[in-house]
Backbone as XML, in Angstrom:
<?xml version="1.0"?>
<chain id="A" units="angstrom">
  <residue number="1" name="MET">
    <atom name="N" x="-4.780" y="1.263" z="21.178"/>
    <atom name="CA" x="-3.651" y="0.353" z="21.132"/>
    <atom name="C" x="-2.516" y="1.031" z="20.373"/>
  </residue>
  <residue number="2" name="GLY">
    <atom name="N" x="-1.343" y="1.073" z="20.952"/>
    <atom name="CA" x="-0.182" y="1.678" z="20.327"/>
    <atom name="C" x="0.443" y="0.747" z="19.307"/>
  </residue>
  <residue number="3" name="LEU">
    <atom name="N" x="1.219" y="1.323" z="18.425"/>
    <atom name="CA" x="1.874" y="0.545" z="17.379"/>
    <atom name="C" x="2.710" y="-0.588" z="17.955"/>
  </residue>
  <residue number="4" name="GLU">
    <atom name="N" x="3.468" y="-0.306" z="19.003"/>
    <atom name="CA" x="4.354" y="-1.330" z="19.555"/>
    <atom name="C" x="3.581" y="-2.503" z="20.153"/>
  </residue>
  <residue number="5" name="SER">
    <atom name="N" x="2.292" y="-2.314" z="20.493"/>
    <atom name="CA" x="1.512" y="-3.408" z="21.064"/>
    <atom name="C" x="0.734" y="-4.169" z="19.992"/>
  </residue>
  <residue number="6" name="ASP">
    <atom name="N" x="0.808" y="-3.752" z="18.754"/>
    <atom name="CA" x="0.111" y="-4.431" z="17.658"/>
    <atom name="C" x="1.156" y="-5.094" z="16.765"/>
  </residue>
  <residue number="7" name="SER">
    <atom name="N" x="1.528" y="-6.311" z="17.144"/>
    <atom name="CA" x="2.600" y="-7.005" z="16.427"/>
    <atom name="C" x="2.225" y="-7.295" z="14.977"/>
  </residue>
  <residue number="8" name="VAL">
    <atom name="N" x="0.950" y="-7.509" z="14.692"/>
    <atom name="CA" x="0.521" y="-7.749" z="13.306"/>
    <atom name="C" x="0.769" y="-6.495" z="12.474"/>
  </residue>
  <residue number="9" name="LEU">
    <atom name="N" x="0.378" y="-5.350" z="12.999"/>
    <atom name="CA" x="0.579" y="-4.100" z="12.266"/>
    <atom name="C" x="2.058" y="-3.820" z="12.042"/>
  </residue>
  <residue number="10" name="VAL">
    <atom name="N" x="2.886" y="-4.077" z="13.032"/>
    <atom name="CA" x="4.330" y="-3.862" z="12.888"/>
    <atom name="C" x="4.874" y="-4.696" z="11.727"/>
  </residue>
  <residue number="11" name="VAL">
    <atom name="N" x="4.474" y="-5.951" z="11.641"/>
    <atom name="CA" x="4.940" y="-6.827" z="10.554"/>
    <atom name="C" x="4.424" y="-6.325" z="9.210"/>
  </residue>
  <residue number="12" name="LEU">
    <atom name="N" x="3.162" y="-5.929" z="9.143"/>
    <atom name="CA" x="2.605" y="-5.431" z="7.879"/>
    <atom name="C" x="3.323" y="-4.164" z="7.424"/>
  </residue>
  <residue number="13" name="ILE">
    <atom name="N" x="3.610" y="-3.262" z="8.352"/>
    <atom name="CA" x="4.348" y="-2.041" z="8.012"/>
    <atom name="C" x="5.733" y="-2.399" z="7.488"/>
  </residue>
  <residue number="14" name="ASP">
    <atom name="N" x="6.424" y="-3.287" z="8.178"/>
    <atom name="CA" x="7.768" y="-3.696" z="7.742"/>
    <atom name="C" x="7.744" y="-4.316" z="6.348"/>
  </residue>
  <residue number="15" name="ASN">
    <atom name="N" x="6.696" y="-5.076" z="6.053"/>
    <atom name="CA" x="6.630" y="-5.805" z="4.783"/>
    <atom name="C" x="6.117" y="-4.975" z="3.611"/>
  </residue>
  <residue number="16" name="TYR">
    <atom name="N" x="5.309" y="-3.956" z="3.882"/>
    <atom name="CA" x="4.635" y="-3.280" z="2.771"/>
    <atom name="C" x="4.973" y="-1.806" z="2.581"/>
  </residue>
  <residue number="17" name="VAL">
    <atom name="N" x="5.264" y="-1.058" z="3.618"/>
    <atom name="CA" x="5.537" y="0.377" z="3.429"/>
    <atom name="C" x="6.795" y="0.534" z="2.575"/>
  </residue>
  <residue number="18" name="GLY">
    <atom name="N" x="6.656" y="1.302" z="1.520"/>
    <atom name="CA" x="7.753" y="1.506" z="0.573"/>
    <atom name="C" x="7.697" y="0.572" z="-0.624"/>
  </residue>
  <residue number="19" name="ALA">
    <atom name="N" x="6.839" y="-0.455" z="-0.548"/>
    <atom name="CA" x="6.713" y="-1.396" z="-1.675"/>
    <atom name="C" x="6.059" y="-0.696" z="-2.860"/>
  </residue>
  <residue number="20" name="VAL">
    <atom name="N" x="6.446" y="-1.116" z="-4.044"/>
    <atom name="CA" x="5.847" y="-0.608" z="-5.273"/>
    <atom name="C" x="4.911" y="-1.688" z="-5.786"/>
  </residue>
  <residue number="21" name="LEU">
    <atom name="N" x="3.711" y="-1.273" z="-6.182"/>
    <atom name="CA" x="2.754" y="-2.247" z="-6.699"/>
    <atom name="C" x="2.186" y="-1.787" z="-8.022"/>
  </residue>
  <residue number="22" name="LEU">
    <atom name="N" x="1.734" y="-2.749" z="-8.797"/>
    <atom name="CA" x="1.129" y="-2.485" z="-10.105"/>
    <atom name="C" x="-0.313" y="-2.945" z="-10.063"/>
  </residue>
  <residue number="23" name="ASP">
    <atom name="N" x="-1.230" y="-1.990" z="-10.181"/>
    <atom name="CA" x="-2.650" y="-2.308" z="-10.291"/>
    <atom name="C" x="-2.943" y="-2.420" z="-11.778"/>
  </residue>
  <residue number="24" name="GLU">
    <atom name="N" x="-2.912" y="-3.654" z="-12.274"/>
    <atom name="CA" x="-3.079" y="-3.861" z="-13.712"/>
    <atom name="C" x="-4.469" y="-3.467" z="-14.194"/>
  </residue>
  <residue number="25" name="ASP">
    <atom name="N" x="-5.486" y="-3.599" z="-13.341"/>
    <atom name="CA" x="-6.851" y="-3.217" z="-13.736"/>
    <atom name="C" x="-6.948" y="-1.718" z="-14.008"/>
  </residue>
  <residue number="26" name="GLU">
    <atom name="N" x="-6.253" y="-0.931" z="-13.215"/>
    <atom name="CA" x="-6.290" y="0.529" z="-13.360"/>
    <atom name="C" x="-5.086" y="1.063" z="-14.124"/>
  </residue>
  <residue number="27" name="ASN">
    <atom name="N" x="-4.149" y="0.191" z="-14.484"/>
    <atom name="CA" x="-2.899" y="0.574" z="-15.142"/>
    <atom name="C" x="-2.187" y="1.670" z="-14.349"/>
  </residue>
  <residue number="28" name="GLU">
    <atom name="N" x="-2.091" y="1.442" z="-13.036"/>
    <atom name="CA" x="-1.462" y="2.396" z="-12.130"/>
    <atom name="C" x="-0.312" y="1.727" z="-11.384"/>
  </residue>
  <residue number="29" name="THR">
    <atom name="N" x="0.788" y="2.440" z="-11.237"/>
    <atom name="CA" x="1.890" y="2.012" z="-10.383"/>
    <atom name="C" x="1.868" y="2.925" z="-9.169"/>
  </residue>
  <residue number="30" name="CYS">
    <atom name="N" x="1.943" y="2.317" z="-7.988"/>
    <atom name="CA" x="1.819" y="3.074" z="-6.743"/>
    <atom name="C" x="2.900" y="2.655" z="-5.764"/>
  </residue>
  <residue number="31" name="VAL">
    <atom name="N" x="3.192" y="3.551" z="-4.843"/>
    <atom name="CA" x="4.096" y="3.261" z="-3.736"/>
    <atom name="C" x="3.260" y="3.233" z="-2.463"/>
  </residue>
  <residue number="32" name="VAL">
    <atom name="N" x="3.454" y="2.197" z="-1.660"/>
    <atom name="CA" x="2.737" y="2.089" z="-0.389"/>
    <atom name="C" x="3.356" y="3.082" z="0.596"/>
  </residue>
  <residue number="33" name="ARG">
    <atom name="N" x="2.524" y="3.974" z="1.128"/>
    <atom name="CA" x="2.981" y="4.993" z="2.075"/>
    <atom name="C" x="2.637" y="4.649" z="3.515"/>
  </residue>
  <residue number="34" name="ALA">
    <atom name="N" x="1.569" y="3.830" z="3.718"/>
    <atom name="CA" x="1.143" y="3.517" z="5.082"/>
    <atom name="C" x="0.311" y="2.248" z="5.095"/>
  </residue>
  <residue number="35" name="VAL">
    <atom name="N" x="0.266" y="1.621" z="6.263"/>
    <atom name="CA" x="-0.672" y="0.536" z="6.535"/>
    <atom name="C" x="-1.537" y="1.043" z="7.680"/>
  </residue>
  <residue number="36" name="GLU">
    <atom name="N" x="-2.846" y="0.966" z="7.493"/>
    <atom name="CA" x="-3.759" y="1.537" z="8.470"/>
    <atom name="C" x="-4.889" y="0.571" z="8.795"/>
  </residue>
  <residue number="37" name="HIS">
    <atom name="N" x="-5.402" y="0.700" z="10.000"/>
    <atom name="CA" x="-6.542" y="-0.085" z="10.446"/>
    <atom name="C" x="-7.807" y="0.691" z="10.115"/>
  </residue>
  <residue number="38" name="ASP">
    <atom name="N" x="-8.837" y="-0.017" z="9.666"/>
    <atom name="CA" x="-10.113" y="0.630" z="9.395"/>
    <atom name="C" x="-11.233" y="-0.316" z="9.793"/>
  </residue>
  <residue number="39" name="GLU">
    <atom name="N" x="-12.379" y="0.244" z="10.063"/>
    <atom name="CA" x="-13.555" y="-0.535" z="10.415"/>
    <atom name="C" x="-14.752" y="0.059" z="9.708"/>
  </residue>
  <residue number="40" name="ARG">
    <atom name="N" x="-15.582" y="-0.810" z="9.184"/>
    <atom name="CA" x="-16.851" y="-0.394" z="8.585"/>
    <atom name="C" x="-17.885" y="-1.426" z="9.007"/>
  </residue>
  <residue number="41" name="LYS">
    <atom name="N" x="-18.796" y="-0.984" z="9.854"/>
    <atom name="CA" x="-19.808" y="-1.854" z="10.461"/>
    <atom name="C" x="-19.104" y="-2.999" z="11.175"/>
  </residue>
  <residue number="42" name="GLU">
    <atom name="N" x="-19.381" y="-4.236" z="10.825"/>
    <atom name="CA" x="-18.730" y="-5.372" z="11.487"/>
    <atom name="C" x="-17.411" y="-5.763" z="10.843"/>
  </residue>
  <residue number="43" name="THR">
    <atom name="N" x="-17.027" y="-5.074" z="9.786"/>
    <atom name="CA" x="-15.808" y="-5.402" z="9.065"/>
    <atom name="C" x="-14.633" y="-4.631" z="9.654"/>
  </residue>
  <residue number="44" name="LYS">
    <atom name="N" x="-13.590" y="-5.366" z="10.015"/>
    <atom name="CA" x="-12.356" y="-4.760" z="10.515"/>
    <atom name="C" x="-11.227" y="-5.247" z="9.618"/>
  </residue>
  <residue number="45" name="TYR">
    <atom name="N" x="-10.393" y="-4.334" z="9.201"/>
    <atom name="CA" x="-9.337" y="-4.726" z="8.279"/>
    <atom name="C" x="-8.175" y="-3.741" z="8.329"/>
  </residue>
  <residue number="46" name="TYR">
    <atom name="N" x="-7.056" y="-4.215" z="7.784"/>
    <atom name="CA" x="-5.927" y="-3.338" z="7.523"/>
    <atom name="C" x="-5.918" y="-3.073" z="6.029"/>
  </residue>
  <residue number="47" name="GLU">
    <atom name="N" x="-5.525" y="-1.877" z="5.675"/>
    <atom name="CA" x="-5.383" y="-1.546" z="4.268"/>
    <atom name="C" x="-4.076" y="-0.819" z="4.046"/>
  </residue>
  <residue number="48" name="VAL">
    <atom name="N" x="-3.578" y="-0.921" z="2.825"/>
    <atom name="CA" x="-2.414" y="-0.130" z="2.457"/>
    <atom name="C" x="-2.932" y="1.149" z="1.816"/>
  </residue>
  <residue number="49" name="THR">
    <atom name="N" x="-2.285" y="2.249" z="2.143"/>
    <atom name="CA" x="-2.587" y="3.526" z="1.511"/>
    <atom name="C" x="-1.420" y="3.831" z="0.588"/>
  </residue>
  <residue number="50" name="CYS">
    <atom name="N" x="-1.748" y="4.047" z="-0.668"/>
    <atom name="CA" x="-0.734" y="4.210" z="-1.707"/>
    <atom name="C" x="-0.908" y="5.553" z="-2.407"/>
  </residue>
  <residue number="51" name="VAL">
    <atom name="N" x="0.159" y="5.967" z="-3.072"/>
    <atom name="CA" x="0.132" y="7.160" z="-3.905"/>
    <atom name="C" x="0.716" y="6.761" z="-5.258"/>
  </residue>
  <residue number="52" name="ARG">
    <atom name="N" x="0.098" y="7.261" z="-6.296"/>
    <atom name="CA" x="0.580" y="6.972" z="-7.649"/>
    <atom name="C" x="2.042" y="7.376" z="-7.789"/>
  </residue>
  <residue number="53" name="ALA">
    <atom name="N" x="2.785" y="6.550" z="-8.501"/>
    <atom name="CA" x="4.220" y="6.783" z="-8.683"/>
    <atom name="C" x="4.530" y="6.978" z="-10.157"/>
  </residue>
  <residue number="54" name="GLU">
    <atom name="N" x="5.663" y="7.592" z="-10.385"/>
    <atom name="CA" x="6.168" y="7.764" z="-11.749"/>
    <atom name="C" x="7.566" y="7.190" z="-11.813"/>
  </residue>
  <residue number="55" name="GLN">
    <atom name="N" x="7.925" y="6.692" z="-12.989"/>
    <atom name="CA" x="9.255" y="6.130" z="-13.179"/>
    <atom name="C" x="10.212" y="7.249" z="-13.565"/>
  </residue>
  <residue number="56" name="GLY">
    <atom name="N" x="11.300" y="7.345" z="-12.824"/>
    <atom name="CA" x="12.311" y="8.360" z="-13.093"/>
    <atom name="C" x="13.263" y="7.923" z="-14.192"/>
  </residue>
  <residue number="57" name="VAL">
    <atom name="N" x="14.157" y="8.803" z="-14.563"/>
    <atom name="CA" x="15.113" y="8.516" z="-15.631"/>
    <atom name="C" x="16.040" y="7.360" z="-15.263"/>
  </residue>
  <residue number="58" name="SER">
    <atom name="N" x="16.257" y="7.152" z="-13.968"/>
    <atom name="CA" x="17.109" y="6.043" z="-13.532"/>
    <atom name="C" x="16.373" y="4.706" z="-13.565"/>
  </residue>
  <residue number="59" name="GLY">
    <atom name="N" x="15.045" y="4.762" z="-13.805"/>
    <atom name="CA" x="14.255" y="3.547" z="-13.855"/>
    <atom name="C" x="13.553" y="3.214" z="-12.550"/>
  </residue>
  <residue number="60" name="SER">
    <atom name="N" x="13.875" y="3.943" z="-11.485"/>
    <atom name="CA" x="13.223" y="3.680" z="-10.197"/>
    <atom name="C" x="11.866" y="4.384" z="-10.154"/>
  </residue>
  <residue number="61" name="TRP">
    <atom name="N" x="10.984" y="3.864" z="-9.309"/>
    <atom name="CA" x="9.646" y="4.407" z="-9.162"/>
    <atom name="C" x="9.557" y="5.224" z="-7.883"/>
  </residue>
  <residue number="62" name="ALA">
    <atom name="N" x="8.937" y="6.394" z="-7.959"/>
    <atom name="CA" x="8.787" y="7.246" z="-6.784"/>
    <atom name="C" x="7.558" y="8.129" z="-6.948"/>
  </residue>
  <residue number="63" name="VAL">
    <atom name="N" x="7.084" y="8.617" z="-5.828"/>
    <atom name="CA" x="5.980" y="9.575" z="-5.835"/>
    <atom name="C" x="6.557" y="10.911" z="-6.271"/>
  </residue>
  <residue number="64" name="PRO">
    <atom name="N" x="5.985" y="11.533" z="-7.308"/>
    <atom name="CA" x="6.532" y="12.810" z="-7.772"/>
    <atom name="C" x="6.305" y="13.925" z="-6.745"/>
  </residue>
  <residue number="65" name="PRO">
    <atom name="N" x="7.227" y="14.875" z="-6.670"/>
    <atom name="CA" x="7.099" y="15.983" z="-5.712"/>
    <atom name="C" x="5.771" y="16.735" z="-5.828"/>
  </residue>
  <residue number="66" name="SER">
    <atom name="N" x="5.201" y="16.782" z="-7.011"/>
    <atom name="CA" x="3.936" y="17.507" z="-7.216"/>
    <atom name="C" x="2.755" y="16.830" z="-6.509"/>
  </residue>
  <residue number="67" name="SER">
    <atom name="N" x="2.957" y="15.616" z="-6.013"/>
    <atom name="CA" x="1.880" y="14.891" z="-5.335"/>
    <atom name="C" x="1.754" y="15.251" z="-3.860"/>
  </residue>
  <residue number="68" name="PHE">
    <atom name="N" x="2.704" y="16.020" z="-3.347"/>
    <atom name="CA" x="2.719" y="16.340" z="-1.928"/>
    <atom name="C" x="2.176" y="17.737" z="-1.653"/>
  </residue>
  <residue number="69" name="VAL">
    <atom name="N" x="1.591" y="17.889" z="-0.473"/>
    <atom name="CA" x="1.176" y="19.196" z="0.000"/>
    <atom name="C" x="2.447" y="20.041" z="0.102"/>
  </residue>
  <residue number="70" name="THR">
    <atom name="N" x="2.376" y="21.280" z="-0.296"/>
    <atom name="CA" x="3.540" y="22.166" z="-0.334"/>
    <atom name="C" x="4.358" y="22.093" z="0.955"/>
  </residue>
  <residue number="71" name="SER">
    <atom name="N" x="5.658" y="21.929" z="0.781"/>
    <atom name="CA" x="6.627" y="21.913" z="1.886"/>
    <atom name="C" x="6.348" y="20.832" z="2.929"/>
  </residue>
  <residue number="72" name="SER">
    <atom name="N" x="5.898" y="19.656" z="2.475"/>
    <atom name="CA" x="5.657" y="18.565" z="3.425"/>
    <atom name="C" x="5.875" y="17.223" z="2.731"/>
  </residue>
  <residue number="73" name="ASP">
    <atom name="N" x="5.792" y="16.157" z="3.531"/>
    <atom name="CA" x="5.865" y="14.814" z="2.958"/>
    <atom name="C" x="4.495" y="14.145" z="3.003"/>
  </residue>
  <residue number="74" name="VAL">
    <atom name="N" x="3.441" y="14.962" z="3.084"/>
    <atom name="CA" x="2.060" y="14.480" z="3.107"/>
    <atom name="C" x="1.504" y="14.545" z="1.693"/>
  </residue>
  <residue number="75" name="ALA">
    <atom name="N" x="1.017" y="13.406" z="1.215"/>
    <atom name="CA" x="0.465" y="13.350" z="-0.138"/>
    <atom name="C" x="-0.921" y="13.990" z="-0.168"/>
  </residue>
  <residue number="76" name="GLU">
    <atom name="N" x="-1.248" y="14.566" z="-1.287"/>
    <atom name="CA" x="-2.580" y="15.142" z="-1.501"/>
    <atom name="C" x="-3.622" y="14.028" z="-1.375"/>
  </residue>
  <residue number="77" name="ASP">
    <atom name="N" x="-4.686" y="14.268" z="-0.617"/>
    <atom name="CA" x="-5.727" y="13.260" z="-0.397"/>
    <atom name="C" x="-6.283" y="12.691" z="-1.692"/>
  </residue>
  <residue number="78" name="ILE">
    <atom name="N" x="-6.497" y="13.533" z="-2.660"/>
    <atom name="CA" x="-7.124" y="13.109" z="-3.910"/>
    <atom name="C" x="-6.267" y="12.097" z="-4.675"/>
  </residue>
  <residue number="79" name="LEU">
    <atom name="N" x="-4.987" y="12.043" z="-4.380"/>
    <atom name="CA" x="-4.076" y="11.149" z="-5.093"/>
    <atom name="C" x="-3.882" y="9.804" z="-4.403"/>
  </residue>
  <residue number="80" name="MET">
    <atom name="N" x="-4.433" y="9.643" z="-3.214"/>
    <atom name="CA" x="-4.230" y="8.409" z="-2.457"/>
    <atom name="C" x="-5.221" y="7.330" z="-2.871"/>
  </residue>
  <residue number="81" name="LEU">
    <atom name="N" x="-4.723" y="6.110" z="-2.856"/>
    <atom name="CA" x="-5.533" y="4.931" z="-3.158"/>
    <atom name="C" x="-5.424" y="3.964" z="-1.985"/>
  </residue>
  <residue number="82" name="GLY">
    <atom name="N" x="-6.509" y="3.274" z="-1.677"/>
    <atom name="CA" x="-6.477" y="2.288" z="-0.606"/>
    <atom name="C" x="-6.812" y="0.914" z="-1.129"/>
  </residue>
  <residue number="83" name="TYR">
    <atom name="N" x="-6.100" y="-0.082" z="-0.637"/>
    <atom name="CA" x="-6.346" y="-1.473" z="-1.002"/>
    <atom name="C" x="-6.410" y="-2.304" z="0.272"/>
  </residue>
  <residue number="84" name="ALA">
    <atom name="N" x="-7.457" y="-3.116" z="0.389"/>
    <atom name="CA" x="-7.587" y="-3.992" z="1.554"/>
    <atom name="C" x="-6.422" y="-4.965" z="1.588"/>
  </residue>
  <residue number="85" name="LEU">
    <atom name="N" x="-5.854" y="-5.155" z="2.771"/>
    <atom name="CA" x="-4.678" y="-5.998" z="2.931"/>
    <atom name="C" x="-4.950" y="-7.218" z="3.798"/>
  </residue>
  <residue number="86" name="MET">
    <atom name="N" x="-5.654" y="-7.025" z="4.923"/>
    <atom name="CA" x="-5.882" y="-8.131" z="5.850"/>
    <atom name="C" x="-7.256" y="-7.986" z="6.473"/>
  </residue>
  <residue number="87" name="ASP">
    <atom name="N" x="-8.031" y="-9.070" z="6.449"/>
    <atom name="CA" x="-9.342" y="-9.112" z="7.080"/>
    <atom name="C" x="-9.157" y="-9.525" z="8.531"/>
  </residue>
  <residue number="88" name="MET">
    <atom name="N" x="-9.438" y="-8.598" z="9.436"/>
    <atom name="CA" x="-9.250" y="-8.867" z="10.862"/>
    <atom name="C" x="-10.461" y="-9.540" z="11.495"/>
  </residue>
  <residue number="89" name="ALA">
    <atom name="N" x="-11.606" y="-9.551" z="10.809"/>
    <atom name="CA" x="-12.831" y="-10.117" z="11.359"/>
    <atom name="C" x="-13.146" y="-11.497" z="10.791"/>
  </residue>
  <residue number="90" name="ALA">
    <atom name="N" x="-12.230" y="-12.066" z="10.036"/>
    <atom name="CA" x="-12.472" y="-13.374" z="9.417"/>
    <atom name="C" x="-12.572" y="-14.453" z="10.488"/>
  </residue>
  <residue number="91" name="PRO">
    <atom name="N" x="-13.483" y="-15.393" z="10.300"/>
    <atom name="CA" x="-13.558" y="-16.508" z="11.242"/>
    <atom name="C" x="-12.219" y="-17.240" z="11.293"/>
  </residue>
  <residue number="92" name="GLY">
    <atom name="N" x="-11.780" y="-17.567" z="12.486"/>
    <atom name="CA" x="-10.506" y="-18.278" z="12.638"/>
    <atom name="C" x="-9.302" y="-17.363" z="12.749"/>
  </residue>
  <residue number="93" name="GLY">
    <atom name="N" x="-9.523" y="-16.061" z="12.740"/>
    <atom name="CA" x="-8.399" y="-15.143" z="12.908"/>
    <atom name="C" x="-8.140" y="-14.300" z="11.694"/>
  </residue>
  <residue number="94" name="PRO">
    <atom name="N" x="-7.159" y="-13.426" z="11.771"/>
    <atom name="CA" x="-6.849" y="-12.535" z="10.642"/>
    <atom name="C" x="-6.466" y="-13.327" z="9.394"/>
  </residue>
  <residue number="95" name="VAL">
    <atom name="N" x="-6.924" y="-12.824" z="8.246"/>
    <atom name="CA" x="-6.630" y="-13.470" z="6.966"/>
    <atom name="C" x="-5.980" y="-12.450" z="6.047"/>
  </residue>
  <residue number="96" name="LEU">
    <atom name="N" x="-4.771" y="-12.751" z="5.595"/>
    <atom name="CA" x="-4.080" y="-11.890" z="4.645"/>
    <atom name="C" x="-4.744" y="-12.049" z="3.287"/>
  </residue>
  <residue number="97" name="LEU">
    <atom name="N" x="-5.163" y="-10.947" z="2.706"/>
    <atom name="CA" x="-5.788" y="-10.974" z="1.383"/>
    <atom name="C" x="-4.691" y="-10.918" z="0.332"/>
  </residue>
  <residue number="98" name="TYR">
    <atom name="N" x="-4.902" y="-11.571" z="-0.783"/>
    <atom name="CA" x="-3.826" y="-11.730" z="-1.757"/>
    <atom name="C" x="-3.688" y="-10.591" z="-2.751"/>
  </residue>
  <residue number="99" name="GLY">
    <atom name="N" x="-4.657" y="-9.700" z="-2.842"/>
    <atom name="CA" x="-4.615" y="-8.653" z="-3.852"/>
    <atom name="C" x="-3.367" y="-7.795" z="-3.817"/>
  </residue>
  <residue number="100" name="VAL">
    <atom name="N" x="-2.998" y="-7.282" z="-2.657"/>
    <atom name="CA" x="-1.837" y="-6.393" z="-2.556"/>
    <atom name="C" x="-0.557" y="-7.163" z="-2.867"/>
  </residue>
  <residue number="101" name="GLY">
    <atom name="N" x="-0.407" y="-8.342" z="-2.300"/>
    <atom name="CA" x="0.775" y="-9.159" z="-2.586"/>
    <atom name="C" x="0.888" y="-9.480" z="-4.065"/>
  </residue>
  <residue number="102" name="ASP">
    <atom name="N" x="-0.259" y="-9.759" z="-4.703"/>
    <atom name="CA" x="-0.259" y="-10.028" z="-6.138"/>
    <atom name="C" x="0.172" y="-8.798" z="-6.936"/>
  </residue>
  <residue number="103" name="MET">
    <atom name="N" x="-0.248" y="-7.611" z="-6.490"/>
    <atom name="CA" x="0.126" y="-6.390" z="-7.204"/>
    <atom name="C" x="1.611" y="-6.070" z="-7.021"/>
  </residue>
  <residue number="104" name="VAL">
    <atom name="N" x="2.158" y="-6.367" z="-5.847"/>
    <atom name="CA" x="3.600" y="-6.193" z="-5.624"/>
    <atom name="C" x="4.362" y="-7.164" z="-6.529"/>
  </residue>
  <residue number="105" name="SER">
    <atom name="N" x="3.880" y="-8.405" z="-6.604"/>
    <atom name="CA" x="4.511" y="-9.398" z="-7.481"/>
    <atom name="C" x="4.393" y="-9.008" z="-8.944"/>
  </residue>
  <residue number="106" name="ALA">
    <atom name="N" x="3.254" y="-8.440" z="-9.340"/>
    <atom name="CA" x="3.070" y="-8.002" z="-10.730"/>
    <atom name="C" x="4.078" y="-6.912" z="-11.085"/>
  </residue>
  <residue number="107" name="HIS">
    <atom name="N" x="4.320" y="-5.998" z="-10.157"/>
    <atom name="CA" x="5.323" y="-4.956" z="-10.407"/>
    <atom name="C" x="6.713" y="-5.586" z="-10.547"/>
  </residue>
  <residue number="108" name="SER">
    <atom name="N" x="7.043" y="-6.499" z="-9.641"/>
    <atom name="CA" x="8.363" y="-7.161" z="-9.696"/>
    <atom name="C" x="8.534" y="-7.917" z="-11.001"/>
  </residue>
  <residue number="109" name="ALA">
    <atom name="N" x="7.486" y="-8.603" z="-11.446"/>
    <atom name="CA" x="7.548" y="-9.357" z="-12.697"/>
    <atom name="C" x="7.732" y="-8.419" z="-13.892"/>
  </residue>
  <residue number="110" name="ARG">
    <atom name="N" x="7.039" y="-7.296" z="-13.877"/>
    <atom name="CA" x="7.187" y="-6.318" z="-14.962"/>
    <atom name="C" x="8.624" y="-5.792" z="-15.000"/>
  </residue>
  <residue number="111" name="GLU">
    <atom name="N" x="9.185" y="-5.477" z="-13.840"/>
    <atom name="CA" x="10.543" y="-4.955" z="-13.773"/>
    <atom name="C" x="11.544" y="-5.997" z="-14.247"/>
  </residue>
  <residue number="112" name="ALA">
    <atom name="N" x="11.341" y="-7.260" z="-13.870"/>
    <atom name="CA" x="12.249" y="-8.332" z="-14.279"/>
    <atom name="C" x="12.196" y="-8.549" z="-15.791"/>
  </residue>
  <residue number="113" name="ALA">
    <atom name="N" x="11.016" y="-8.354" z="-16.376"/>
    <atom name="CA" x="10.862" y="-8.537" z="-17.832"/>
    <atom name="C" x="11.555" y="-7.454" z="-18.632"/>
  </residue>
  <residue number="114" name="LEU">
    <atom name="N" x="11.757" y="-6.290" z="-18.000"/>
    <atom name="CA" x="12.425" y="-5.173" z="-18.695"/>
    <atom name="C" x="13.885" y="-5.388" z="-18.602"/>
  </residue>
</chain>
């Protein structure tokens, strides 16, 4: 199935790619680089793939250049983190999981407090 035929994936990409999130449990700030489909046994889901970010002198968050494979925009595998975003196998249809949205909100709240 191509991207243009997966309207759910298109919406998730529009809503999450580029978002900054705060994983308070791991004390990590990350930037969402991709939304991907994955399957494990009977479980089908979308997940966000993130890379740890650093705050620059201007206060904005970005993936540091040292996180990328030389001369590319591909992040080093070891630096990527995945978070489940949507359960596609849930009874009654796809279910958006709240963890990623909560982490995006946690980052926004932290920024607003500063």
